[in-house]
MARVO-663355 format. One record per residue: chain; residue in three letters; x, y, z of N, C-alpha, C, O in turn. Coordinates in steps of 0.05 Angstrom, whole numbers, always signed. Example, Ala and Ser with C-alpha at 12.3 -4.5 7.8 and 13.67 -1.06 7.14 Angstrom:
% MARVO-663355
('A'; 'Ala'; (+264; -114; +156); (+246; -90; +156); (+264; -66; +156); (+285; -66; +169))
('A'; 'Ser'; (+257; -45; +142); (+273; -21; +143); (+258; +1; +157); (+268; +23; +161))
% end
This chain:
% MARVO-663355
('A'; 'Met'; (-84; +3010; -2109); (-63; +2991; -2109); (-67; +2970; -2087); (-60; +2947; -2091))
('A'; 'Ala'; (-78; +2978; -2064); (-82; +2960; -2042); (-103; +2939; -2049); (-101; +2916; -2039))
('A'; 'Asp'; (-122; +2945; -2066); (-143; +2926; -2074); (-131; +2903; -2091); (-140; +2881; -2090))
('A'; 'Phe'; (-110; +2910; -2106); (-98; +2890; -2123); (-79; +2871; -2108); (-77; +2847; -2113))
('A'; 'Thr'; (-64; +2882; -2088); (-44; +2866; -2074); (-56; +2846; -2055); (-45; +2825; -2051))
('A'; 'Leu'; (-79; +2852; -2043); (-91; +2833; -2024); (-98; +2807; -2038); (-91; +2786; -2027))
('A'; 'Pro'; (-112; +2806; -2060); (-117; +2780; -2073); (-91; +2766; -2082); (-89; +2741; -2081))
('A'; 'Ala'; (-72; +2781; -2091); (-47; +2769; -2100); (-32; +2756; -2076); (-22; +2734; -2079))
('A'; 'Val'; (-31; +2770; -2054); (-18; +2760; -2030); (-33; +2735; -2020); (-21; +2715; -2012))
('A'; 'Ala'; (-59; +2737; -2020); (-76; +2714; -2011); (-72; +2690; -2029); (-70; +2667; -2019))
('A'; 'Thr'; (-70; +2694; -2055); (-66; +2672; -2073); (-38; +2659; -2069); (-35; +2635; -2070))
('A'; 'Met'; (-18; +2676; -2065); (+9; +2665; -2061); (+11; +2650; -2034); (+24; +2629; -2033))
('A'; 'Ala'; (-3; +2660; -2014); (-3; +2646; -1988); (-17; +2619; -1990); (-8; +2600; -1979))
('A'; 'Leu'; (-39; +2618; -2005); (-53; +2593; -2008); (-36; +2573; -2024); (-35; +2550; -2018))
('A'; 'Ala'; (-24; +2583; -2046); (-7; +2566; -2063); (+17; +2555; -2048); (+24; +2532; -2051))
('A'; 'Ser'; (+29; +2571; -2031); (+53; +2562; -2016); (+45; +2546; -1991); (+61; +2529; -1982))
('A'; 'Gly'; (+21; +2550; -1981); (+12; +2536; -1957); (+4; +2507; -1962); (+6; +2490; -1945))
('A'; 'Leu'; (-7; +2502; -1986); (-17; +2475; -1992); (+5; +2453; -1991); (+0; +2432; -1979))
('A'; 'Pro'; (+29; +2458; -2002); (+50; +2437; -1999); (+58; +2433; -1970); (+63; +2410; -1962))
('A'; 'Trp'; (+59; +2454; -1954); (+66; +2450; -1925); (+44; +2435; -1911); (+50; +2418; -1894))
('A'; 'Phe'; (+20; +2440; -1918); (-3; +2426; -1906); (-2; +2396; -1913); (-5; +2379; -1895))
('A'; 'Ala'; (+4; +2389; -1938); (+6; +2361; -1947); (+30; +2348; -1933); (+28; +2325; -1925))
('A'; 'Lys'; (+52; +2362; -1931); (+76; +2350; -1918); (+70; +2345; -1888); (+79; +2325; -1878))
('A'; 'Ser'; (+56; +2362; -1876); (+49; +2358; -1847); (+32; +2333; -1844); (+37; +2319; -1824))
('A'; 'Phe'; (+14; +2328; -1861); (-2; +2304; -1859); (+14; +2279; -1864); (+10; +2258; -1851))
('A'; 'Arg'; (+34; +2280; -1883); (+52; +2257; -1887); (+68; +2252; -1862); (+71; +2229; -1854))
('A'; 'Glu'; (+79; +2273; -1850); (+94; +2270; -1825); (+77; +2259; -1802); (+87; +2242; -1787))
('A'; 'Leu'; (+53; +2268; -1800); (+35; +2258; -1779); (+29; +2228; -1783); (+29; +2213; -1764))
('A'; 'Arg'; (+25; +2220; -1808); (+20; +2192; -1814); (+44; +2175; -1807); (+41; +2153; -1796))
('A'; 'Thr'; (+68; +2185; -1813); (+93; +2170; -1807); (+96; +2168; -1776); (+103; +2147; -1766))
('A'; 'Gln'; (+91; +2190; -1762); (+94; +2189; -1733); (+74; +2170; -1720); (+81; +2156; -1701))
('A'; 'Arg'; (+50; +2169; -1730); (+30; +2150; -1720); (+38; +2121; -1726); (+34; +2104; -1709))
('A'; 'Leu'; (+49; +2117; -1750); (+58; +2090; -1757); (+80; +2081; -1738); (+80; +2058; -1729))
('A'; 'Ile'; (+99; +2098; -1732); (+120; +2091; -1714); (+109; +2086; -1686); (+117; +2067; -1673))
('A'; 'Arg'; (+92; +2104; -1677); (+80; +2101; -1650); (+64; +2075; -1647); (+64; +2063; -1626))
('A'; 'Asp'; (+49; +2068; -1667); (+30; +2045; -1666); (+42; +2018; -1672); (+29; +1998; -1669))
('A'; 'Thr'; (+68; +2018; -1682); (+81; +1993; -1688); (+98; +1984; -1664); (+116; +1998; -1657))
('A'; 'Pro'; (+92; +1961; -1652); (+107; +1952; -1629); (+135; +1942; -1638); (+139; +1932; -1660))
('A'; 'Thr'; (+155; +1946; -1620); (+182; +1936; -1626); (+182; +1906; -1622); (+173; +1896; -1602))
('A'; 'Ala'; (+193; +1892; -1642); (+194; +1863; -1642); (+222; +1854; -1637); (+241; +1869; -1640))
('A'; 'Arg'; (+225; +1829; -1628); (+251; +1816; -1626); (+257; +1803; -1652); (+239; +1794; -1666))
('A'; 'Ile'; (+283; +1801; -1660); (+290; +1790; -1686); (+281; +1761; -1688); (+271; +1753; -1709))
('A'; 'Arg'; (+285; +1745; -1667); (+278; +1717; -1669); (+248; +1712; -1674); (+241; +1693; -1687))
('A'; 'Ser'; (+232; +1730; -1663); (+203; +1726; -1666); (+189; +1748; -1682); (+165; +1752; -1679))
('A'; 'Met'; (+204; +1761; -1700); (+192; +1783; -1715); (+172; +1772; -1736); (+177; +1751; -1748))
('A'; 'Pro'; (+150; +1786; -1740); (+131; +1778; -1760); (+140; +1787; -1788); (+156; +1805; -1790))
('A'; 'Met'; (+130; +1773; -1808); (+135; +1782; -1835); (+117; +1806; -1841); (+94; +1807; -1831))
('A'; 'Gly'; (+126; +1825; -1857); (+111; +1849; -1863); (+123; +1872; -1847); (+147; +1872; -1841))
('A'; 'Leu'; (+107; +1892; -1841); (+117; +1916; -1827); (+127; +1908; -1799); (+112; +1896; -1784))
('A'; 'Val'; (+151; +1916; -1793); (+163; +1909; -1768); (+181; +1932; -1758); (+193; +1946; -1774))
('A'; 'Glu'; (+183; +1935; -1732); (+200; +1954; -1719); (+221; +1938; -1703); (+213; +1921; -1686))
('A'; 'Leu'; (+246; +1944; -1707); (+268; +1930; -1693); (+287; +1950; -1681); (+289; +1973; -1691))
('A'; 'Cys'; (+300; +1942; -1660); (+320; +1959; -1647); (+343; +1941; -1639); (+339; +1920; -1627))
('A'; 'Gly'; (+367; +1949; -1645); (+391; +1933; -1638); (+416; +1948; -1645); (+417; +1973; -1646))
('A'; 'Arg'; (+438; +1933; -1649); (+464; +1944; -1655); (+472; +1937; -1684); (+467; +1915; -1693))
('A'; 'Ala'; (+484; +1956; -1698); (+492; +1952; -1726); (+518; +1936; -1726); (+536; +1940; -1710))
('A'; 'Glu'; (+520; +1917; -1746); (+544; +1902; -1751); (+549; +1902; -1781); (+531; +1896; -1796))
('A'; 'Pro'; (+573; +1910; -1790); (+578; +1910; -1818); (+577; +1882; -1830); (+585; +1862; -1818))
('A'; 'Arg'; (+566; +1880; -1854); (+565; +1855; -1868); (+591; +1849; -1882); (+600; +1826; -1885))
('A'; 'Ser'; (+604; +1871; -1892); (+630; +1869; -1905); (+647; +1892; -1895); (+637; +1911; -1883))
('A'; 'Glu'; (+672; +1891; -1902); (+690; +1913; -1894); (+683; +1938; -1909); (+683; +1938; -1934))
('A'; 'Leu'; (+678; +1959; -1895); (+669; +1984; -1908); (+681; +2008; -1893); (+682; +2008; -1868))
('A'; 'Ala'; (+691; +2027; -1908); (+703; +2051; -1895); (+689; +2076; -1906); (+682; +2077; -1930))
('A'; 'Ala'; (+684; +2096; -1889); (+672; +2121; -1897); (+692; +2135; -1916); (+716; +2135; -1911))
('A'; 'Pro'; (+682; +2148; -1937); (+699; +2158; -1958); (+717; +2181; -1950); (+740; +2184; -1960))
('A'; 'Phe'; (+709; +2199; -1932); (+725; +2222; -1924); (+743; +2216; -1900); (+767; +2222; -1901))
('A'; 'Ser'; (+732; +2204; -1879); (+747; +2199; -1855); (+763; +2173; -1856); (+783; +2170; -1842))
('A'; 'Gly'; (+753; +2154; -1872); (+766; +2128; -1873); (+760; +2110; -1850); (+772; +2088; -1847))
('A'; 'Arg'; (+742; +2118; -1832); (+734; +2102; -1809); (+718; +2078; -1817); (+701; +2080; -1836))
('A'; 'Pro'; (+721; +2055; -1804); (+704; +2032; -1810); (+675; +2037; -1802); (+671; +2050; -1781))
('A'; 'Cys'; (+656; +2028; -1818); (+628; +2033; -1812); (+611; +2012; -1825); (+621; +1996; -1841))
('A'; 'Ala'; (+585; +2012; -1818); (+566; +1993; -1830); (+551; +2006; -1853); (+541; +1993; -1870))
('A'; 'Tyr'; (+550; +2033; -1853); (+536; +2048; -1873); (+546; +2077; -1872); (+553; +2087; -1851))
('A'; 'Trp'; (+546; +2091; -1895); (+554; +2119; -1895); (+538; +2135; -1915); (+527; +2124; -1935))
('A'; 'Glu'; (+537; +2161; -1911); (+525; +2180; -1929); (+543; +2205; -1930); (+554; +2213; -1910))
('A'; 'Val'; (+546; +2217; -1954); (+561; +2241; -1957); (+545; +2261; -1974); (+529; +2253; -1991))
('A'; 'Asp'; (+550; +2286; -1970); (+540; +2306; -1989); (+560; +2329; -1991); (+575; +2335; -1973))
('A'; 'Val'; (+560; +2341; -2015); (+577; +2363; -2022); (+558; +2386; -2029); (+540; +2383; -2045))
('A'; 'Ser'; (+563; +2410; -2016); (+546; +2433; -2021); (+563; +2457; -2029); (+586; +2459; -2023))
('A'; 'Thr'; (+550; +2475; -2044); (+562; +2500; -2052); (+548; +2523; -2037); (+524; +2520; -2030))
('A'; 'Arg'; (+562; +2544; -2033); (+550; +2567; -2019); (+542; +2588; -2040); (+558; +2596; -2057))
('A'; 'Ser'; (+517; +2597; -2037); (+508; +2619; -2053); (+493; +2638; -2035); (+472; +2631; -2023))
('A'; 'Lys'; (+502; +2662; -2033); (+492; +2683; -2016); (+492; +2673; -1987); (+513; +2671; -1975))
('A'; 'Asn'; (+469; +2668; -1975); (+467; +2660; -1946); (+460; +2631; -1942); (+453; +2624; -1919))
('A'; 'Ser'; (+461; +2614; -1962); (+452; +2587; -1958); (+470; +2567; -1973); (+484; +2575; -1992))
('A'; 'Trp'; (+469; +2542; -1965); (+483; +2521; -1978); (+464; +2505; -1996); (+441; +2501; -1989))
('A'; 'His'; (+474; +2497; -2019); (+458; +2481; -2038); (+473; +2455; -2044); (+496; +2456; -2053))
('A'; 'Val'; (+461; +2432; -2039); (+473; +2407; -2044); (+476; +2402; -2074); (+456; +2403; -2089))
('A'; 'Val'; (+501; +2396; -2083); (+506; +2391; -2111); (+512; +2361; -2116); (+511; +2352; -2139))
('A'; 'His'; (+518; +2347; -2094); (+524; +2318; -2097); (+517; +2304; -2071); (+524; +2314; -2049))
('A'; 'Arg'; (+503; +2282; -2073); (+496; +2266; -2049); (+499; +2237; -2057); (+491; +2228; -2078))
('A'; 'Glu'; (+511; +2221; -2038); (+514; +2193; -2043); (+513; +2177; -2017); (+520; +2188; -1996))
('A'; 'Ala'; (+504; +2153; -2019); (+502; +2135; -1995); (+514; +2108; -2003); (+513; +2100; -2026))
('A'; 'Ser'; (+525; +2094; -1984); (+538; +2068; -1990); (+518; +2048; -2000); (+524; +2033; -2019))
('A'; 'Gly'; (+495; +2046; -1987); (+474; +2027; -1995); (+481; +1998; -1989); (+465; +1980; -1995))
('A'; 'His'; (+504; +1993; -1977); (+511; +1965; -1971); (+493; +1954; -1948); (+489; +1968; -1929))
('A'; 'Pro'; (+484; +1930; -1951); (+468; +1918; -1929); (+486; +1915; -1904); (+510; +1911; -1907))
('A'; 'Phe'; (+473; +1915; -1881); (+487; +1910; -1856); (+469; +1894; -1838); (+445; +1891; -1844))
('A'; 'Tyr'; (+481; +1883; -1817); (+466; +1866; -1799); (+456; +1883; -1775); (+469; +1902; -1767))
('A'; 'Leu'; (+434; +1875; -1765); (+423; +1887; -1740); (+421; +1864; -1720); (+408; +1843; -1725))
('A'; 'Arg'; (+434; +1868; -1697); (+434; +1846; -1677); (+421; +1856; -1651); (+426; +1878; -1641))
('A'; 'Asp'; (+403; +1839; -1641); (+392; +1844; -1614); (+399; +1819; -1598); (+413; +1801; -1607))
('A'; 'Glu'; (+388; +1817; -1573); (+395; +1794; -1556); (+384; +1768; -1566); (+391; +1747; -1555))
('A'; 'Thr'; (+366; +1768; -1586); (+354; +1743; -1595); (+364; +1734; -1622); (+359; +1710; -1629))
('A'; 'Gly'; (+377; +1751; -1637); (+385; +1742; -1664); (+397; +1764; -1681); (+405; +1785; -1671))
('A'; 'Leu'; (+398; +1758; -1707); (+411; +1774; -1727); (+393; +1777; -1751); (+382; +1758; -1761))
('A'; 'Ala'; (+390; +1802; -1761); (+373; +1807; -1785); (+390; +1824; -1805); (+406; +1840; -1797))
('A'; 'Leu'; (+385; +1819; -1830); (+399; +1834; -1851); (+382; +1857; -1859); (+358; +1854; -1865))
('A'; 'Val'; (+394; +1881; -1860); (+380; +1906; -1866); (+390; +1917; -1893); (+415; +1920; -1896))
('A'; 'Tyr'; (+372; +1923; -1911); (+379; +1935; -1937); (+372; +1964; -1936); (+348; +1971; -1938))
('A'; 'Pro'; (+391; +1983; -1933); (+385; +2011; -1930); (+380; +2026; -1956); (+372; +2050; -1955))
('A'; 'Ala'; (+384; +2014; -1979); (+380; +2028; -2005); (+351; +2038; -2007); (+332; +2023; -2004))
('A'; 'Gly'; (+349; +2064; -2012); (+322; +2077; -2014); (+309; +2083; -1988); (+286; +2093; -1988))
('A'; 'Ala'; (+322; +2079; -1966); (+310; +2084; -1940); (+315; +2113; -1931); (+333; +2126; -1941))
('A'; 'Thr'; (+298; +2122; -1913); (+303; +2148; -1900); (+321; +2143; -1876); (+312; +2130; -1857))
('A'; 'Val'; (+345; +2153; -1877); (+364; +2148; -1856); (+369; +2175; -1842); (+375; +2195; -1855))
('A'; 'Arg'; (+368; +2175; -1816); (+373; +2199; -1801); (+396; +2195; -1782); (+394; +2182; -1761))
('A'; 'Leu'; (+419; +2206; -1790); (+443; +2205; -1775); (+454; +2233; -1772); (+450; +2250; -1790))
('A'; 'Gly'; (+467; +2238; -1750); (+480; +2264; -1746); (+506; +2266; -1762); (+517; +2245; -1769))
('A'; 'Phe'; (+515; +2290; -1768); (+540; +2294; -1783); (+563; +2289; -1764); (+566; +2302; -1744))
('A'; 'Gln'; (+580; +2270; -1771); (+604; +2265; -1755); (+628; +2281; -1766); (+646; +2287; -1751))
('A'; 'Leu'; (+626; +2289; -1792); (+648; +2304; -1804); (+636; +2325; -1821); (+618; +2320; -1837))
('A'; 'Glu'; (+645; +2350; -1817); (+636; +2372; -1834); (+659; +2391; -1837); (+671; +2400; -1817))
('A'; 'Glu'; (+666; +2398; -1862); (+689; +2415; -1867); (+682; +2433; -1891); (+671; +2424; -1911))
('A'; 'Val'; (+689; +2458; -1888); (+686; +2478; -1910); (+713; +2484; -1921); (+732; +2490; -1906))
('A'; 'Cys'; (+716; +2482; -1948); (+741; +2487; -1961); (+737; +2505; -1985); (+715; +2507; -1996))
('A'; 'Ala'; (+759; +2517; -1994); (+758; +2532; -2019); (+759; +2512; -2042); (+775; +2494; -2042))
('A'; 'Gly'; (+741; +2515; -2062); (+739; +2495; -2083); (+763; +2493; -2101); (+768; +2471; -2112))
('A'; 'Val'; (+780; +2514; -2103); (+803; +2512; -2120); (+827; +2499; -2106); (+846; +2490; -2119))
('A'; 'Ala'; (+827; +2497; -2079); (+849; +2486; -2064); (+839; +2465; -2045); (+840; +2469; -2021))
('A'; 'Leu'; (+828; +2443; -2055); (+816; +2422; -2038); (+838; +2404; -2027); (+858; +2398; -2040))
('A'; 'Pro'; (+834; +2394; -2002); (+851; +2373; -1992); (+849; +2348; -2010); (+829; +2344; -2023))
('A'; 'Asp'; (+869; +2332; -2010); (+871; +2309; -2028); (+847; +2290; -2026); (+837; +2280; -2046))
('A'; 'Val'; (+837; +2285; -2001); (+815; +2266; -1997); (+790; +2275; -2012); (+776; +2259; -2024))
('A'; 'Tyr'; (+784; +2301; -2011); (+760; +2312; -2025); (+765; +2314; -2055); (+747; +2307; -2071))
('A'; 'Ala'; (+789; +2322; -2063); (+795; +2324; -2092); (+793; +2296; -2105); (+783; +2293; -2127))
('A'; 'Asp'; (+804; +2276; -2091); (+803; +2249; -2102); (+775; +2238; -2104); (+767; +2226; -2123))
('A'; 'Tyr'; (+759; +2244; -2083); (+731; +2235; -2083); (+716; +2248; -2107); (+702; +2234; -2122))
('A'; 'Leu'; (+719; +2274; -2111); (+705; +2287; -2133); (+716; +2277; -2160); (+700; +2276; -2180))
('A'; 'Arg'; (+741; +2272; -2162); (+753; +2262; -2187); (+741; +2234; -2194); (+736; +2228; -2217))
('A'; 'Glu'; (+739; +2217; -2174); (+728; +2190; -2178); (+698; +2190; -2185); (+689; +2176; -2203))
('A'; 'Arg'; (+683; +2206; -2171); (+653; +2206; -2174); (+644; +2223; -2197); (+623; +2217; -2209))
('A'; 'Arg'; (+658; +2244; -2204); (+651; +2263; -2225); (+621; +2271; -2222); (+605; +2263; -2239))
('A'; 'Pro'; (+615; +2287; -2202); (+587; +2296; -2198); (+576; +2310; -2223); (+591; +2323; -2238))
('A'; 'Thr'; (+550; +2306; -2228); (+538; +2317; -2252); (+536; +2347; -2252); (+529; +2359; -2273))
('A'; 'Ala'; (+541; +2360; -2230); (+538; +2389; -2229); (+559; +2404; -2245); (+557; +2428; -2249))
('A'; 'Gly'; (+580; +2390; -2254); (+601; +2403; -2269); (+623; +2413; -2252); (+625; +2406; -2228))
('A'; 'Thr'; (+640; +2430; -2263); (+664; +2440; -2248); (+662; +2470; -2241); (+678; +2479; -2225))
('A'; 'Leu'; (+644; +2484; -2253); (+642; +2513; -2248); (+636; +2519; -2219); (+646; +2539; -2208))
('A'; 'Trp'; (+620; +2502; -2205); (+613; +2507; -2177); (+637; +2504; -2159); (+635; +2511; -2135))
('A'; 'Arg'; (+660; +2493; -2168); (+683; +2490; -2152); (+699; +2516; -2148); (+719; +2516; -2134))
('A'; 'Met'; (+690; +2538; -2159); (+704; +2563; -2157); (+699; +2576; -2129); (+716; +2591; -2120))
('A'; 'Gly'; (+677; +2570; -2116); (+671; +2582; -2090); (+678; +2563; -2067); (+694; +2545; -2070))
('A'; 'Ser'; (+665; +2567; -2045); (+668; +2550; -2021); (+652; +2524; -2025); (+630; +2525; -2035))
('A'; 'Leu'; (+663; +2502; -2015); (+649; +2476; -2015); (+648; +2466; -1987); (+666; +2469; -1971))
('A'; 'Arg'; (+625; +2454; -1980); (+621; +2442; -1954); (+619; +2412; -1958); (+602; +2402; -1974))
('A'; 'Phe'; (+635; +2396; -1944); (+635; +2367; -1946); (+624; +2357; -1919); (+634; +2363; -1898))
('A'; 'Arg'; (+604; +2340; -1921); (+592; +2328; -1897); (+592; +2297; -1900); (+588; +2286; -1922))
('A'; 'Glu'; (+597; +2284; -1877); (+598; +2255; -1877); (+582; +2245; -1852); (+587; +2255; -1830))
('A'; 'Arg'; (+564; +2226; -1857); (+550; +2213; -1835); (+556; +2183; -1837); (+557; +2172; -1859))
('A'; 'Glu'; (+559; +2171; -1814); (+566; +2142; -1815); (+551; +2128; -1793); (+546; +2139; -1771))
('A'; 'Leu'; (+545; +2103; -1798); (+534; +2085; -1778); (+557; +2067; -1769); (+565; +2049; -1783))
('A'; 'Ala'; (+567; +2072; -1745); (+590; +2058; -1735); (+583; +2030; -1726); (+560; +2025; -1718))
('A'; 'Pro'; (+602; +2011; -1727); (+597; +1984; -1716); (+589; +1986; -1687); (+601; +2002; -1672))
('A'; 'Glu'; (+570; +1971; -1679); (+559; +1969; -1651); (+543; +1994; -1643); (+535; +1996; -1620))
('A'; 'Gln'; (+537; +2012; -1662); (+519; +2035; -1656); (+491; +2025; -1655); (+482; +2009; -1671))
('A'; 'Arg'; (+475; +2036; -1635); (+447; +2028; -1633); (+431; +2039; -1656); (+435; +2062; -1664))
('A'; 'Val'; (+413; +2023; -1667); (+398; +2030; -1691); (+369; +2023; -1686); (+362; +2002; -1674))
('A'; 'Tyr'; (+351; +2040; -1696); (+323; +2035; -1697); (+315; +2032; -1726); (+322; +2048; -1743))
('A'; 'Val'; (+301; +2010; -1733); (+293; +2004; -1760); (+263; +1999; -1761); (+252; +1984; -1746))
('A'; 'Leu'; (+250; +2013; -1780); (+222; +2008; -1786); (+221; +2001; -1816); (+227; +2018; -1833))
('A'; 'Gly'; (+213; +1976; -1822); (+213; +1968; -1850); (+197; +1943; -1854); (+182; +1934; -1836))
('A'; 'Thr'; (+200; +1931; -1877); (+185; +1907; -1885); (+203; +1883; -1882); (+225; +1882; -1895))
('A'; 'Ala'; (+195; +1864; -1866); (+210; +1839; -1863); (+200; +1818; -1883); (+176; +1815; -1887))
('A'; 'Thr'; (+219; +1805; -1896); (+212; +1784; -1915); (+227; +1759; -1908); (+249; +1761; -1896))
('A'; 'Pro'; (+216; +1736; -1913); (+230; +1711; -1906); (+255; +1708; -1923); (+256; +1718; -1946))
('A'; 'Pro'; (+275; +1694; -1913); (+299; +1689; -1928); (+292; +1672; -1952); (+275; +1655; -1951))
('A'; 'Pro'; (+307; +1676; -1975); (+301; +1659; -1998); (+307; +1630; -1993); (+326; +1623; -1978))
('A'; 'Gln'; (+291; +1613; -2005); (+295; +1584; -2002); (+315; +1575; -2023); (+312; +1581; -2047))
('A'; 'Ser'; (+335; +1560; -2015); (+354; +1550; -2035); (+353; +1519; -2035); (+350; +1507; -2014))
('A'; 'Val'; (+356; +1508; -2058); (+355; +1479; -2061); (+380; +1470; -2075); (+388; +1481; -2096))
('A'; 'Ala'; (+394; +1451; -2062); (+419; +1440; -2074); (+411; +1419; -2094); (+396; +1401; -2088))
('A'; 'Val'; (+422; +1420; -2118); (+416; +1400; -2139); (+440; +1383; -2143); (+440; +1364; -2159))
% end
């Protein structure tokens, strides 16, 4: 029996190790890109890949869905508990553009599709059958695709927000503003 389990264990270790190995190389490439890209000022930023640092300013009036606090950008997720872990059943982000201001100027940032790393400002665990109104209204409006059966257990609601005047680091592609012609 020991002769059979060694190749099986080795095959499983190789199969599970390859994705981790590939992910590590992607992370290393991202870290090198961040390290090797100098921080630019908004007024003199080059077109193409650019790194900026400044303070967030909302482009329009925006409030986080759970807390109602004003913000420039927000993300929420809803998770269900199964055994010893949480599984995300719904995730959403505002996607609204916001401004980034440094001492030299103002740039418009489009966060849709970006990797955003913010800490959780709000996290609450509730029983799915007796949700507070703010969470029940949110789920009723959004109608997550996971269905309603998962609401029988515990639900965890998390909210992350980018507050006005919060310091932000952005690595992305700068493009020139569109040219408009009055006719």
